[in-house]
N, CA, C and O atoms as CSV, one atom per row, in Angstrom:
chain,resi,resn,atom,element,x,y,z
A,1,UNK,N,N,-8.119,-12.340,7.239
A,1,UNK,CA,C,-7.669,-11.844,8.529
A,1,UNK,C,C,-6.236,-11.315,8.397
A,1,UNK,O,O,-5.404,-11.912,7.714
A,2,UNK,N,N,-5.967,-10.199,9.053
A,2,UNK,CA,C,-4.656,-9.577,8.955
A,2,UNK,C,C,-3.637,-10.274,9.856
A,2,UNK,O,O,-3.925,-10.617,11.003
A,3,UNK,N,N,-2.466,-10.467,9.319
A,3,UNK,CA,C,-1.335,-11.052,10.012
A,3,UNK,C,C,-0.693,-9.976,10.907
A,3,UNK,O,O,-0.424,-8.871,10.438
A,4,UNK,N,N,-0.446,-10.285,12.176
A,4,UNK,CA,C,0.143,-9.309,13.115
A,4,UNK,C,C,1.554,-8.904,12.704
A,4,UNK,O,O,1.966,-7.769,12.942
A,5,UNK,N,N,2.293,-9.816,12.094
A,5,UNK,CA,C,3.645,-9.484,11.629
A,5,UNK,C,C,3.582,-8.399,10.572
A,5,UNK,O,O,4.402,-7.480,10.573
A,6,UNK,N,N,2.615,-8.496,9.667
A,6,UNK,CA,C,2.465,-7.473,8.637
A,6,UNK,C,C,2.096,-6.127,9.255
A,6,UNK,O,O,2.591,-5.087,8.820
A,7,UNK,N,N,1.241,-6.142,10.252
A,7,UNK,CA,C,0.877,-4.907,10.947
A,7,UNK,C,C,2.115,-4.267,11.568
A,7,UNK,O,O,2.316,-3.058,11.450
A,8,UNK,N,N,2.936,-5.065,12.222
A,8,UNK,CA,C,4.162,-4.560,12.850
A,8,UNK,C,C,5.107,-3.963,11.809
A,8,UNK,O,O,5.699,-2.908,12.035
A,9,UNK,N,N,5.246,-4.637,10.674
A,9,UNK,CA,C,6.117,-4.126,9.604
A,9,UNK,C,C,5.608,-2.801,9.047
A,9,UNK,O,O,6.402,-1.899,8.780
A,10,UNK,N,N,4.292,-2.673,8.869
A,10,UNK,CA,C,3.718,-1.429,8.352
A,10,UNK,C,C,3.907,-0.281,9.338
A,10,UNK,O,O,4.243,0.834,8.939
A,11,UNK,N,N,3.695,-0.548,10.613
A,11,UNK,CA,C,3.891,0.494,11.632
A,11,UNK,C,C,5.358,0.912,11.711
A,11,UNK,O,O,5.652,2.094,11.893
A,12,UNK,N,N,6.273,-0.030,11.579
A,12,UNK,CA,C,7.705,0.295,11.594
A,12,UNK,C,C,8.082,1.116,10.363
A,12,UNK,O,O,8.873,2.054,10.465
A,13,UNK,N,N,7.529,0.774,9.211
A,13,UNK,CA,C,7.800,1.529,7.988
A,13,UNK,C,C,7.305,2.960,8.115
A,13,UNK,O,O,7.933,3.886,7.602
A,14,UNK,N,N,6.175,3.147,8.800
A,14,UNK,CA,C,5.612,4.479,9.006
A,14,UNK,C,C,6.620,5.394,9.697
A,14,UNK,O,O,6.681,6.587,9.400
A,15,UNK,N,N,7.395,4.850,10.603
A,15,UNK,CA,C,8.357,5.656,11.356
A,15,UNK,C,C,9.522,6.156,10.492
A,15,UNK,O,O,10.248,7.063,10.900
A,16,UNK,N,N,9.700,5.575,9.313
A,16,UNK,CA,C,10.781,5.989,8.406
A,16,UNK,C,C,10.331,7.072,7.428
A,16,UNK,O,O,11.119,7.536,6.604
A,17,UNK,N,N,9.083,7.468,7.518
A,17,UNK,CA,C,8.489,8.447,6.616
A,17,UNK,C,C,9.312,9.738,6.545
A,17,UNK,O,O,9.846,10.211,7.549
A,18,UNK,N,N,9.396,10.287,5.343
A,18,UNK,CA,C,9.956,11.623,5.149
A,18,UNK,C,C,8.767,12.510,4.786
A,18,UNK,O,O,8.366,12.579,3.624
A,19,UNK,N,N,8.210,13.185,5.787
A,19,UNK,CA,C,6.987,13.960,5.588
A,19,UNK,C,C,7.068,15.328,6.274
A,19,UNK,O,O,6.239,15.638,7.129
A,20,UNK,N,N,8.072,16.157,5.901
A,20,UNK,CA,C,8.216,17.454,6.568
A,20,UNK,C,C,7.135,18.460,6.213
A,20,UNK,O,O,6.963,19.441,6.937
A,21,UNK,N,N,6.398,18.255,5.125
A,21,UNK,CA,C,5.420,19.244,4.677
A,21,UNK,C,C,4.028,18.944,5.229
A,21,UNK,O,O,3.361,19.839,5.749
A,22,UNK,N,N,3.597,17.715,5.121
A,22,UNK,CA,C,2.275,17.356,5.646
A,22,UNK,C,C,2.354,16.941,7.114
A,22,UNK,O,O,1.359,17.022,7.835
A,23,UNK,N,N,3.498,16.508,7.546
A,23,UNK,CA,C,3.749,15.918,8.876
A,23,UNK,C,C,2.908,14.664,9.109
A,23,UNK,O,O,2.738,14.238,10.251
A,24,UNK,N,N,2.385,14.073,8.041
A,24,UNK,CA,C,1.559,12.863,8.141
A,24,UNK,C,C,2.381,11.658,7.704
A,24,UNK,O,O,2.680,11.492,6.522
A,25,UNK,N,N,2.738,10.830,8.662
A,25,UNK,CA,C,3.539,9.642,8.369
A,25,UNK,C,C,2.630,8.498,7.922
A,25,UNK,O,O,1.583,8.246,8.517
A,26,UNK,N,N,3.056,7.811,6.859
A,26,UNK,CA,C,2.333,6.650,6.360
A,26,UNK,C,C,3.357,5.557,6.075
A,26,UNK,O,O,4.411,5.810,5.492
A,27,UNK,N,N,3.030,4.344,6.493
A,27,UNK,CA,C,3.859,3.190,6.195
A,27,UNK,C,C,3.014,2.121,5.543
A,27,UNK,O,O,1.795,2.095,5.714
A,28,UNK,N,N,3.652,1.243,4.800
A,28,UNK,CA,C,2.920,0.153,4.151
A,28,UNK,C,C,3.816,-1.065,4.049
A,28,UNK,O,O,5.043,-0.967,4.019
A,29,UNK,N,N,3.169,-2.202,3.997
A,29,UNK,CA,C,3.848,-3.457,3.669
A,29,UNK,C,C,2.948,-4.189,2.696
A,29,UNK,O,O,1.724,-4.184,2.832
A,30,UNK,N,N,3.575,-4.825,1.708
A,30,UNK,CA,C,2.823,-5.704,0.827
A,30,UNK,C,C,3.359,-7.113,1.013
A,30,UNK,O,O,4.552,-7.319,1.237
A,31,UNK,N,N,2.462,-8.067,0.917
A,31,UNK,CA,C,2.848,-9.465,0.929
A,31,UNK,C,C,2.449,-10.048,-0.420
A,31,UNK,O,O,1.299,-9.936,-0.845
A,32,UNK,N,N,3.409,-10.667,-1.080
A,32,UNK,CA,C,3.126,-11.292,-2.362
A,32,UNK,C,C,2.519,-12.669,-2.139
A,32,UNK,O,O,2.553,-13.191,-1.025
A,33,UNK,N,N,1.972,-13.254,-3.179
A,33,UNK,CA,C,1.337,-14.563,-3.033
A,33,UNK,C,C,2.332,-15.631,-2.590
A,33,UNK,O,O,1.928,-16.646,-2.021
A,34,UNK,N,N,3.622,-15.424,-2.839
A,34,UNK,CA,C,4.629,-16.398,-2.392
A,34,UNK,C,C,5.122,-16.137,-0.974
A,34,UNK,O,O,6.000,-16.849,-0.485
A,35,UNK,N,N,4.560,-15.111,-0.299
A,35,UNK,CA,C,4.930,-14.807,1.075
A,35,UNK,C,C,6.013,-13.756,1.242
A,35,UNK,O,O,6.271,-13.318,2.363
A,36,UNK,N,N,6.651,-13.343,0.160
A,36,UNK,CA,C,7.680,-12.311,0.218
A,36,UNK,C,C,7.038,-10.981,0.599
A,36,UNK,O,O,5.931,-10.675,0.155
A,37,UNK,N,N,7.731,-10.185,1.426
A,37,UNK,CA,C,7.201,-8.888,1.837
A,37,UNK,C,C,8.135,-7.758,1.424
A,37,UNK,O,O,9.351,-7.928,1.324
A,38,UNK,N,N,7.531,-6.607,1.190
A,38,UNK,CA,C,8.256,-5.375,0.886
A,38,UNK,C,C,7.566,-4.246,1.635
A,38,UNK,O,O,6.338,-4.175,1.666
A,39,UNK,N,N,8.354,-3.366,2.237
A,39,UNK,CA,C,7.806,-2.226,2.962
A,39,UNK,C,C,8.042,-0.938,2.194
A,39,UNK,O,O,8.865,-0.878,1.280
A,40,UNK,N,N,7.303,0.090,2.582
A,40,UNK,CA,C,7.484,1.410,2.010
A,40,UNK,C,C,6.949,2.461,2.958
A,40,UNK,O,O,6.153,2.161,3.848
A,41,UNK,N,N,7.386,3.687,2.768
A,41,UNK,CA,C,6.862,4.818,3.537
A,41,UNK,C,C,6.655,5.970,2.572
A,41,UNK,O,O,7.221,5.991,1.479
A,42,UNK,N,N,5.835,6.929,2.989
A,42,UNK,CA,C,5.650,8.088,2.126
A,42,UNK,C,C,6.924,8.919,2.127
A,42,UNK,O,O,7.591,9.074,3.150
A,43,UNK,N,N,7.241,9.450,0.949
A,43,UNK,CA,C,8.426,10.290,0.767
A,43,UNK,C,C,7.962,11.558,0.079
A,43,UNK,O,O,7.631,11.547,-1.107
A,44,UNK,N,N,7.938,12.655,0.832
A,44,UNK,CA,C,7.466,13.922,0.294
A,44,UNK,C,C,8.605,14.672,-0.388
A,44,UNK,O,O,9.782,14.354,-0.220
A,45,UNK,N,N,8.211,15.677,-1.162
A,45,UNK,CA,C,9.169,16.497,-1.882
A,45,UNK,C,C,8.641,17.920,-1.908
A,45,UNK,O,O,7.430,18.137,-1.964
A,46,UNK,N,N,9.543,18.888,-1.868
A,46,UNK,CA,C,9.107,20.283,-1.890
A,46,UNK,C,C,8.384,20.621,-3.195
A,46,UNK,O,O,7.584,21.556,-3.231
A,47,UNK,N,N,8.652,19.880,-4.250
A,47,UNK,CA,C,7.840,19.936,-5.461
A,47,UNK,C,C,6.795,18.850,-5.273
A,47,UNK,O,O,7.045,17.683,-5.573
A,48,UNK,N,N,5.618,19.235,-4.775
A,48,UNK,CA,C,4.638,18.264,-4.286
A,48,UNK,C,C,4.335,17.130,-5.261
A,48,UNK,O,O,4.020,16.021,-4.829
A,49,UNK,N,N,4.422,17.380,-6.553
A,49,UNK,CA,C,4.184,16.339,-7.545
A,49,UNK,C,C,5.204,15.208,-7.460
A,49,UNK,O,O,4.961,14.109,-7.959
A,50,UNK,N,N,6.340,15.478,-6.832
A,50,UNK,CA,C,7.379,14.462,-6.664
A,50,UNK,C,C,7.156,13.577,-5.455
A,50,UNK,O,O,7.934,12.654,-5.212
A,51,UNK,N,N,6.112,13.839,-4.695
A,51,UNK,CA,C,5.804,13.046,-3.504
A,51,UNK,C,C,5.277,11.679,-3.912
A,51,UNK,O,O,4.553,11.548,-4.899
A,52,UNK,N,N,5.651,10.656,-3.136
A,52,UNK,CA,C,5.198,9.292,-3.434
A,52,UNK,C,C,4.640,8.668,-2.159
A,52,UNK,O,O,5.189,8.853,-1.073
A,53,UNK,N,N,3.552,7.934,-2.304
A,53,UNK,CA,C,2.880,7.291,-1.174
A,53,UNK,C,C,3.557,5.979,-0.797
A,53,UNK,O,O,4.245,5.362,-1.610
A,54,UNK,N,N,3.352,5.568,0.439
A,54,UNK,CA,C,3.968,4.355,0.979
A,54,UNK,C,C,3.591,3.108,0.192
A,54,UNK,O,O,4.434,2.244,-0.050
A,55,UNK,N,N,2.330,3.014,-0.206
A,55,UNK,CA,C,1.871,1.829,-0.919
A,55,UNK,C,C,2.614,1.656,-2.239
A,55,UNK,O,O,3.020,0.549,-2.594
A,56,UNK,N,N,2.788,2.765,-2.965
A,56,UNK,CA,C,3.495,2.701,-4.247
A,56,UNK,C,C,4.965,2.399,-4.055
A,56,UNK,O,O,5.554,1.666,-4.850
A,57,UNK,N,N,5.577,2.959,-3.001
A,57,UNK,CA,C,6.982,2.650,-2.735
A,57,UNK,C,C,7.159,1.150,-2.537
A,57,UNK,O,O,8.074,0.553,-3.104
A,58,UNK,N,N,6.294,0.538,-1.739
A,58,UNK,CA,C,6.402,-0.899,-1.479
A,58,UNK,C,C,6.231,-1.715,-2.762
A,58,UNK,O,O,6.989,-2.652,-3.013
A,59,UNK,N,N,5.244,-1.359,-3.561
A,59,UNK,CA,C,5.003,-2.096,-4.806
A,59,UNK,C,C,6.158,-1.909,-5.781
A,59,UNK,O,O,6.605,-2.871,-6.405
A,60,UNK,N,N,6.637,-0.690,-5.915
A,60,UNK,CA,C,7.739,-0.442,-6.843
A,60,UNK,C,C,9.013,-1.150,-6.391
A,60,UNK,O,O,9.794,-1.613,-7.222
A,61,UNK,N,N,9.225,-1.236,-5.083
A,61,UNK,CA,C,10.372,-2.001,-4.590
A,61,UNK,C,C,10.245,-3.460,-5.011
A,61,UNK,O,O,11.222,-4.069,-5.447
A,62,UNK,N,N,9.058,-4.018,-4.885
A,62,UNK,CA,C,8.831,-5.416,-5.264
A,62,UNK,C,C,9.106,-5.612,-6.755
A,62,UNK,O,O,9.806,-6.547,-7.146
A,63,UNK,N,N,8.558,-4.735,-7.575
A,63,UNK,CA,C,8.754,-4.860,-9.017
A,63,UNK,C,C,10.229,-4.687,-9.369
A,63,UNK,O,O,10.754,-5.412,-10.214
A,64,UNK,N,N,10.893,-3.735,-8.729
A,64,UNK,CA,C,12.306,-3.502,-9.062
A,64,UNK,C,C,13.210,-4.648,-8.612
A,64,UNK,O,O,14.290,-4.835,-9.172
A,65,UNK,N,N,12.788,-5.411,-7.616
A,65,UNK,CA,C,13.587,-6.542,-7.127
A,65,UNK,C,C,13.217,-7.866,-7.796
A,65,UNK,O,O,14.087,-8.708,-8.014
A,66,UNK,N,N,11.942,-8.059,-8.123
A,66,UNK,CA,C,11.469,-9.345,-8.634
A,66,UNK,C,C,11.133,-9.291,-10.114
A,66,UNK,O,O,11.360,-10.256,-10.843
A,67,UNK,N,N,10.598,-8.179,-10.552
A,67,UNK,CA,C,10.185,-8.045,-11.944
A,67,UNK,C,C,8.685,-7.862,-12.057
A,67,UNK,O,O,7.984,-7.778,-11.048
A,68,UNK,N,N,8.194,-7.800,-13.277
A,68,UNK,CA,C,6.803,-7.439,-13.517
A,68,UNK,C,C,5.777,-8.518,-13.181
A,68,UNK,O,O,4.578,-8.286,-13.338
A,69,UNK,N,N,6.209,-9.670,-12.731
A,69,UNK,CA,C,5.254,-10.750,-12.438
A,69,UNK,C,C,4.773,-10.753,-10.997
A,69,UNK,O,O,4.098,-11.696,-10.585
A,70,UNK,N,N,5.101,-9.723,-10.214
A,70,UNK,CA,C,4.673,-9.716,-8.811
A,70,UNK,C,C,3.156,-9.791,-8.728
A,70,UNK,O,O,2.442,-9.223,-9.555
A,71,UNK,N,N,2.682,-10.496,-7.722
A,71,UNK,CA,C,1.249,-10.646,-7.481
A,71,UNK,C,C,0.999,-10.384,-6.003
A,71,UNK,O,O,1.394,-11.175,-5.147
A,72,UNK,N,N,0.341,-9.269,-5.713
A,72,UNK,CA,C,0.153,-8.815,-4.333
A,72,UNK,C,C,-1.051,-9.516,-3.710
A,72,UNK,O,O,-2.164,-9.467,-4.234
A,73,UNK,N,N,-0.798,-10.163,-2.589
A,73,UNK,CA,C,-1.844,-10.868,-1.841
A,73,UNK,C,C,-2.456,-9.970,-0.772
A,73,UNK,O,O,-3.669,-9.981,-0.563
A,74,UNK,N,N,-1.596,-9.177,-0.085
A,74,UNK,CA,C,-2.038,-8.364,1.045
A,74,UNK,C,C,-1.322,-7.024,1.027
A,74,UNK,O,O,-0.137,-6.945,0.702
A,75,UNK,N,N,-2.052,-5.975,1.378
A,75,UNK,CA,C,-1.484,-4.645,1.583
A,75,UNK,C,C,-1.926,-4.198,2.971
A,75,UNK,O,O,-3.111,-4.261,3.301
A,76,UNK,N,N,-0.972,-3.747,3.782
A,76,UNK,CA,C,-1.309,-3.169,5.088
A,76,UNK,C,C,-0.782,-1.740,5.080
A,76,UNK,O,O,0.398,-1.503,4.822
A,77,UNK,N,N,-1.672,-0.787,5.367
A,77,UNK,CA,C,-1.319,0.632,5.392
A,77,UNK,C,C,-1.460,1.129,6.819
A,77,UNK,O,O,-2.509,0.961,7.441
A,78,UNK,N,N,-0.401,1.743,7.339
A,78,UNK,CA,C,-0.391,2.263,8.706
A,78,UNK,C,C,-0.328,3.782,8.702
A,78,UNK,O,O,0.507,4.380,8.023
A,79,UNK,N,N,-1.228,4.402,9.475
A,79,UNK,CA,C,-1.235,5.854,9.661
A,79,UNK,C,C,-1.526,6.155,11.127
A,79,UNK,O,O,-1.909,5.269,11.891
A,80,UNK,N,N,-1.339,7.415,11.508
A,80,UNK,CA,C,-1.712,7.845,12.850
A,80,UNK,C,C,-3.183,8.239,12.918
A,80,UNK,O,O,-3.705,8.494,14.003
A,81,UNK,N,N,-3.842,8.289,11.790
A,81,UNK,CA,C,-5.218,8.777,11.725
A,81,UNK,C,C,-6.202,7.798,12.360
A,81,UNK,O,O,-5.965,6.591,12.395
A,82,UNK,N,N,-7.299,8.337,12.855
A,82,UNK,CA,C,-8.360,7.507,13.404
A,82,UNK,C,C,-9.685,8.018,12.846
A,82,UNK,O,O,-10.101,9.130,13.173
A,83,UNK,N,N,-10.345,7.235,12.020
A,83,UNK,CA,C,-9.973,5.895,11.575
A,83,UNK,C,C,-8.787,5.952,10.606
A,83,UNK,O,O,-8.514,7.000,10.019
A,84,UNK,N,N,-8.088,4.830,10.440
A,84,UNK,CA,C,-6.924,4.815,9.538
A,84,UNK,C,C,-7.343,5.174,8.108
A,84,UNK,O,O,-8.461,4.887,7.678
A,85,UNK,N,N,-6.420,5.804,7.393
A,85,UNK,CA,C,-6.702,6.240,6.027
A,85,UNK,C,C,-6.713,5.087,5.039
A,85,UNK,O,O,-5.978,4.110,5.186
A,86,UNK,N,N,-7.560,5.221,4.033
A,86,UNK,CA,C,-7.545,4.297,2.895
A,86,UNK,C,C,-6.501,4.795,1.890
A,86,UNK,O,O,-6.138,5.971,1.919
A,87,UNK,N,N,-6.018,3.930,1.011
A,87,UNK,CA,C,-5.086,4.377,-0.025
A,87,UNK,C,C,-5.735,5.429,-0.926
A,87,UNK,O,O,-6.941,5.395,-1.170
A,88,UNK,N,N,-4.925,6.355,-1.410
A,88,UNK,CA,C,-5.426,7.373,-2.338
A,88,UNK,C,C,-5.804,6.708,-3.664
A,88,UNK,O,O,-5.535,5.523,-3.864
A,89,UNK,N,N,-6.410,7.451,-4.545
A,89,UNK,CA,C,-6.851,6.916,-5.830
A,89,UNK,C,C,-5.711,6.376,-6.677
A,89,UNK,O,O,-5.844,5.313,-7.285
A,90,UNK,N,N,-4.595,7.090,-6.725
A,90,UNK,CA,C,-3.459,6.618,-7.518
A,90,UNK,C,C,-2.943,5.301,-6.951
A,90,UNK,O,O,-2.645,4.378,-7.709
A,91,UNK,N,N,-2.834,5.202,-5.632
A,91,UNK,CA,C,-2.359,3.958,-5.017
A,91,UNK,C,C,-3.331,2.815,-5.264
A,91,UNK,O,O,-2.907,1.681,-5.487
A,92,UNK,N,N,-4.621,3.097,-5.227
A,92,UNK,CA,C,-5.605,2.046,-5.514
A,92,UNK,C,C,-5.411,1.509,-6.925
A,92,UNK,O,O,-5.516,0.305,-7.161
A,93,UNK,N,N,-5.127,2.408,-7.858
A,93,UNK,CA,C,-4.906,1.990,-9.242
A,93,UNK,C,C,-3.620,1.162,-9.365
A,93,UNK,O,O,-3.603,0.153,-10.070
A,94,UNK,N,N,-2.558,1.576,-8.691
A,94,UNK,CA,C,-1.303,0.810,-8.735
A,94,UNK,C,C,-1.488,-0.555,-8.078
A,94,UNK,O,O,-1.001,-1.560,-8.594
A,95,UNK,N,N,-2.183,-0.599,-6.949
A,95,UNK,CA,C,-2.490,-1.882,-6.310
A,95,UNK,C,C,-3.257,-2.761,-7.301
A,95,UNK,O,O,-2.951,-3.945,-7.443
A,96,UNK,N,N,-4.245,-2.193,-7.983
A,96,UNK,CA,C,-5.051,-2.938,-8.947
A,96,UNK,C,C,-4.183,-3.562,-10.039
A,96,UNK,O,O,-4.458,-4.673,-10.491
A,97,UNK,N,N,-3.152,-2.860,-10.457
A,97,UNK,CA,C,-2.270,-3.349,-11.523
A,97,UNK,C,C,-1.563,-4.647,-11.124
A,97,UNK,O,O,-1.314,-5.505,-11.970
A,98,UNK,N,N,-1.241,-4.788,-9.834
A,98,UNK,CA,C,-0.442,-5.931,-9.381
A,98,UNK,C,C,-1.183,-6.850,-8.403
A,98,UNK,O,O,-0.594,-7.798,-7.884
A,99,UNK,N,N,-2.449,-6.584,-8.150
A,99,UNK,CA,C,-3.207,-7.348,-7.153
A,99,UNK,C,C,-3.548,-8.745,-7.652
A,99,UNK,O,O,-3.911,-8.941,-8.812
A,100,UNK,N,N,-3.421,-9.715,-6.742
A,100,UNK,CA,C,-3.947,-11.042,-7.023
A,100,UNK,C,C,-5.471,-10.962,-6.919
A,100,UNK,O,O,-6.008,-9.977,-6.411
A,101,UNK,N,N,-6.152,-11.970,-7.386
A,101,UNK,CA,C,-7.620,-11.967,-7.365
A,101,UNK,C,C,-8.177,-11.819,-5.953
A,101,UNK,O,O,-9.251,-11.244,-5.772
A,102,UNK,N,N,-7.460,-12.330,-4.949
A,102,UNK,CA,C,-7.948,-12.291,-3.567
A,102,UNK,C,C,-7.265,-11.215,-2.719
A,102,UNK,O,O,-7.292,-11.295,-1.491
A,103,UNK,N,N,-6.661,-10.223,-3.346
A,103,UNK,CA,C,-5.900,-9.195,-2.618
A,103,UNK,C,C,-6.756,-8.499,-1.557
A,103,UNK,O,O,-7.858,-8.023,-1.830
A,104,UNK,N,N,-6.209,-8.457,-0.339
A,104,UNK,CA,C,-6.856,-7.772,0.784
A,104,UNK,C,C,-6.064,-6.530,1.141
A,104,UNK,O,O,-4.841,-6.496,1.007
A,105,UNK,N,N,-6.779,-5.506,1.598
A,105,UNK,CA,C,-6.153,-4.269,2.062
A,105,UNK,C,C,-6.610,-4.030,3.488
A,105,UNK,O,O,-7.807,-3.968,3.767
A,106,UNK,N,N,-5.642,-3.897,4.391
A,106,UNK,CA,C,-5.927,-3.663,5.802
A,106,UNK,C,C,-5.359,-2.303,6.191
A,106,UNK,O,O,-4.238,-1.953,5.823
A,107,UNK,N,N,-6.143,-1.554,6.932
A,107,UNK,CA,C,-5.745,-0.225,7.401
A,107,UNK,C,C,-5.582,-0.286,8.905
A,107,UNK,O,O,-6.467,-0.779,9.605
A,108,UNK,N,N,-4.454,0.212,9.418
A,108,UNK,CA,C,-4.169,0.132,10.850
A,108,UNK,C,C,-3.629,1.461,11.353
A,108,UNK,O,O,-3.183,2.309,10.581
A,109,UNK,N,N,-3.683,1.618,12.674
A,109,UNK,CA,C,-3.016,2.750,13.321
A,109,UNK,C,C,-2.424,2.276,14.649
A,109,UNK,O,O,-2.606,1.125,15.046
A,110,UNK,N,N,-1.724,3.169,15.320
A,110,UNK,CA,C,-1.035,2.810,16.570
A,110,UNK,C,C,-1.985,2.496,17.713
A,110,UNK,O,O,-1.609,1.812,18.664
A,111,UNK,N,N,-3.207,2.990,17.625
A,111,UNK,CA,C,-4.156,2.757,18.723
A,111,UNK,C,C,-4.908,1.438,18.579
A,111,UNK,O,O,-5.735,1.100,19.426
A,112,UNK,N,N,-4.628,0.696,17.518
A,112,UNK,CA,C,-5.225,-0.621,17.359
A,112,UNK,C,C,-6.439,-0.699,16.451
A,112,UNK,O,O,-7.025,-1.770,16.297
A,113,UNK,N,N,-6.830,0.431,15.841
A,113,UNK,CA,C,-7.942,0.387,14.884
A,113,UNK,C,C,-7.525,-0.405,13.654
A,113,UNK,O,O,-6.398,-0.273,13.177
A,114,UNK,N,N,-8.418,-1.215,13.150
A,114,UNK,CA,C,-8.179,-1.986,11.930
A,114,UNK,C,C,-9.440,-1.947,11.078
A,114,UNK,O,O,-10.542,-2.191,11.571
A,115,UNK,N,N,-9.272,-1.639,9.803
A,115,UNK,CA,C,-10.365,-1.722,8.834
A,115,UNK,C,C,-9.843,-2.568,7.684
A,115,UNK,O,O,-8.695,-2.414,7.266
A,116,UNK,N,N,-10.678,-3.459,7.176
A,116,UNK,CA,C,-10.237,-4.369,6.123
A,116,UNK,C,C,-11.188,-4.335,4.931
A,116,UNK,O,O,-12.401,-4.197,5.084
A,117,UNK,N,N,-10.604,-4.465,3.739
A,117,UNK,CA,C,-11.338,-4.436,2.487
A,117,UNK,C,C,-10.670,-5.392,1.502
A,117,UNK,O,O,-9.523,-5.794,1.698
A,118,UNK,N,N,-11.385,-5.749,0.456
A,118,UNK,CA,C,-10.718,-6.343,-0.699
A,118,UNK,C,C,-10.324,-5.185,-1.603
A,118,UNK,O,O,-10.888,-4.095,-1.501
A,119,UNK,N,N,-9.364,-5.413,-2.482
A,119,UNK,CA,C,-8.992,-4.310,-3.368
A,119,UNK,C,C,-10.144,-3.959,-4.305
A,119,UNK,O,O,-10.254,-2.808,-4.728
A,120,UNK,N,N,-10.990,-4.906,-4.635
A,120,UNK,CA,C,-12.150,-4.630,-5.495
A,120,UNK,C,C,-13.198,-3.771,-4.785
A,120,UNK,O,O,-13.939,-3.036,-5.439
A,121,UNK,N,N,-13.269,-3.856,-3.451
A,121,UNK,CA,C,-14.186,-2.979,-2.715
A,121,UNK,C,C,-13.724,-1.527,-2.780
A,121,UNK,O,O,-14.547,-0.614,-2.844
A,122,UNK,N,N,-12.411,-1.313,-2.763
A,122,UNK,CA,C,-11.882,0.054,-2.800
A,122,UNK,C,C,-11.785,0.611,-4.215
A,122,UNK,O,O,-11.771,1.828,-4.402
A,123,UNK,N,N,-11.718,-0.267,-5.207
A,123,UNK,CA,C,-11.658,0.174,-6.601
A,123,UNK,C,C,-12.474,-0.803,-7.447
A,123,UNK,O,O,-11.916,-1.627,-8.171
A,124,UNK,N,N,-13.805,-0.702,-7.348
A,124,UNK,CA,C,-14.663,-1.712,-7.971
A,124,UNK,C,C,-14.600,-1.770,-9.498
A,124,UNK,O,O,-14.868,-2.818,-10.086
A,125,UNK,N,N,-14.259,-0.686,-10.127
A,125,UNK,CA,C,-14.224,-0.660,-11.591
A,125,UNK,C,C,-12.871,-0.137,-12.057
A,125,UNK,O,O,-12.797,0.764,-12.894
A,126,UNK,N,N,-11.805,-0.707,-11.511
A,126,UNK,CA,C,-10.456,-0.243,-11.823
A,126,UNK,C,C,-10.102,-0.437,-13.282
A,126,UNK,O,O,-10.502,-1.416,-13.913
A,127,UNK,N,N,-9.354,0.501,-13.803
A,127,UNK,CA,C,-8.832,0.419,-15.164
A,127,UNK,C,C,-7.704,-0.592,-15.149
A,127,UNK,O,O,-6.815,-0.514,-14.301
A,128,UNK,N,N,-7.726,-1.539,-16.073
A,128,UNK,CA,C,-6.653,-2.526,-16.109
A,128,UNK,C,C,-6.237,-2.837,-17.537
A,128,UNK,O,O,-6.794,-2.294,-18.491
A,129,UNK,N,N,-5.258,-3.709,-17.671
A,129,UNK,CA,C,-4.664,-3.977,-18.977
A,129,UNK,C,C,-5.669,-4.556,-19.974
A,129,UNK,O,O,-5.458,-4.455,-21.183
A,130,UNK,N,N,-6.756,-5.161,-19.492
A,130,UNK,CA,C,-7.733,-5.720,-20.431
A,130,UNK,C,C,-8.340,-4.628,-21.311
A,130,UNK,O,O,-8.696,-4.886,-22.461
A,131,UNK,N,N,-8.458,-3.428,-20.786
A,131,UNK,CA,C,-8.995,-2.315,-21.573
A,131,UNK,C,C,-8.032,-1.921,-22.710
A,131,UNK,O,O,-8.461,-1.424,-23.751
A,132,UNK,N,N,-6.763,-2.144,-22.501
A,132,UNK,CA,C,-5.762,-1.764,-23.495
A,132,UNK,C,C,-5.496,-2.873,-24.505
A,132,UNK,O,O,-4.843,-2.639,-25.522
A,133,UNK,N,N,-5.992,-4.072,-24.235
A,133,UNK,CA,C,-5.723,-5.219,-25.099
A,133,UNK,C,C,-6.859,-5.495,-26.075
A,133,UNK,O,O,-6.801,-6.462,-26.836
A,134,UNK,N,N,-7.874,-4.672,-26.063
A,134,UNK,CA,C,-9.031,-4.901,-26.947
A,134,UNK,C,C,-8.714,-4.532,-28.364
A,134,UNK,O,O,-9.568,-4.660,-29.241
């Protein structure tokens, strides 16, 4: 079940979005297994390849502050879309890299729509470090 505080944090992060090209604001919050939270918003760039999604911003903030041992318990993604958007493929892969076994992903919007998944439902056969350790 999604925590209302996390929903509020994701919606607030969405408002900080820098999205002059797509005009699509996205916010995210991640909660680590220890309860620590990090927020992020999408940051676009006129060189579109330089654009970064909210989910990755939040995860990278966590890694840059805590280190490579972060373990993500929950991801909440906020958009104005109805139904709310799922994370893109790159974000699903980054979530997979740091997801705890029980990682949940919740999608929300301002009108109150909520969709929930496990990270394995969104990326059932994700590429992970085990493939590189063989």
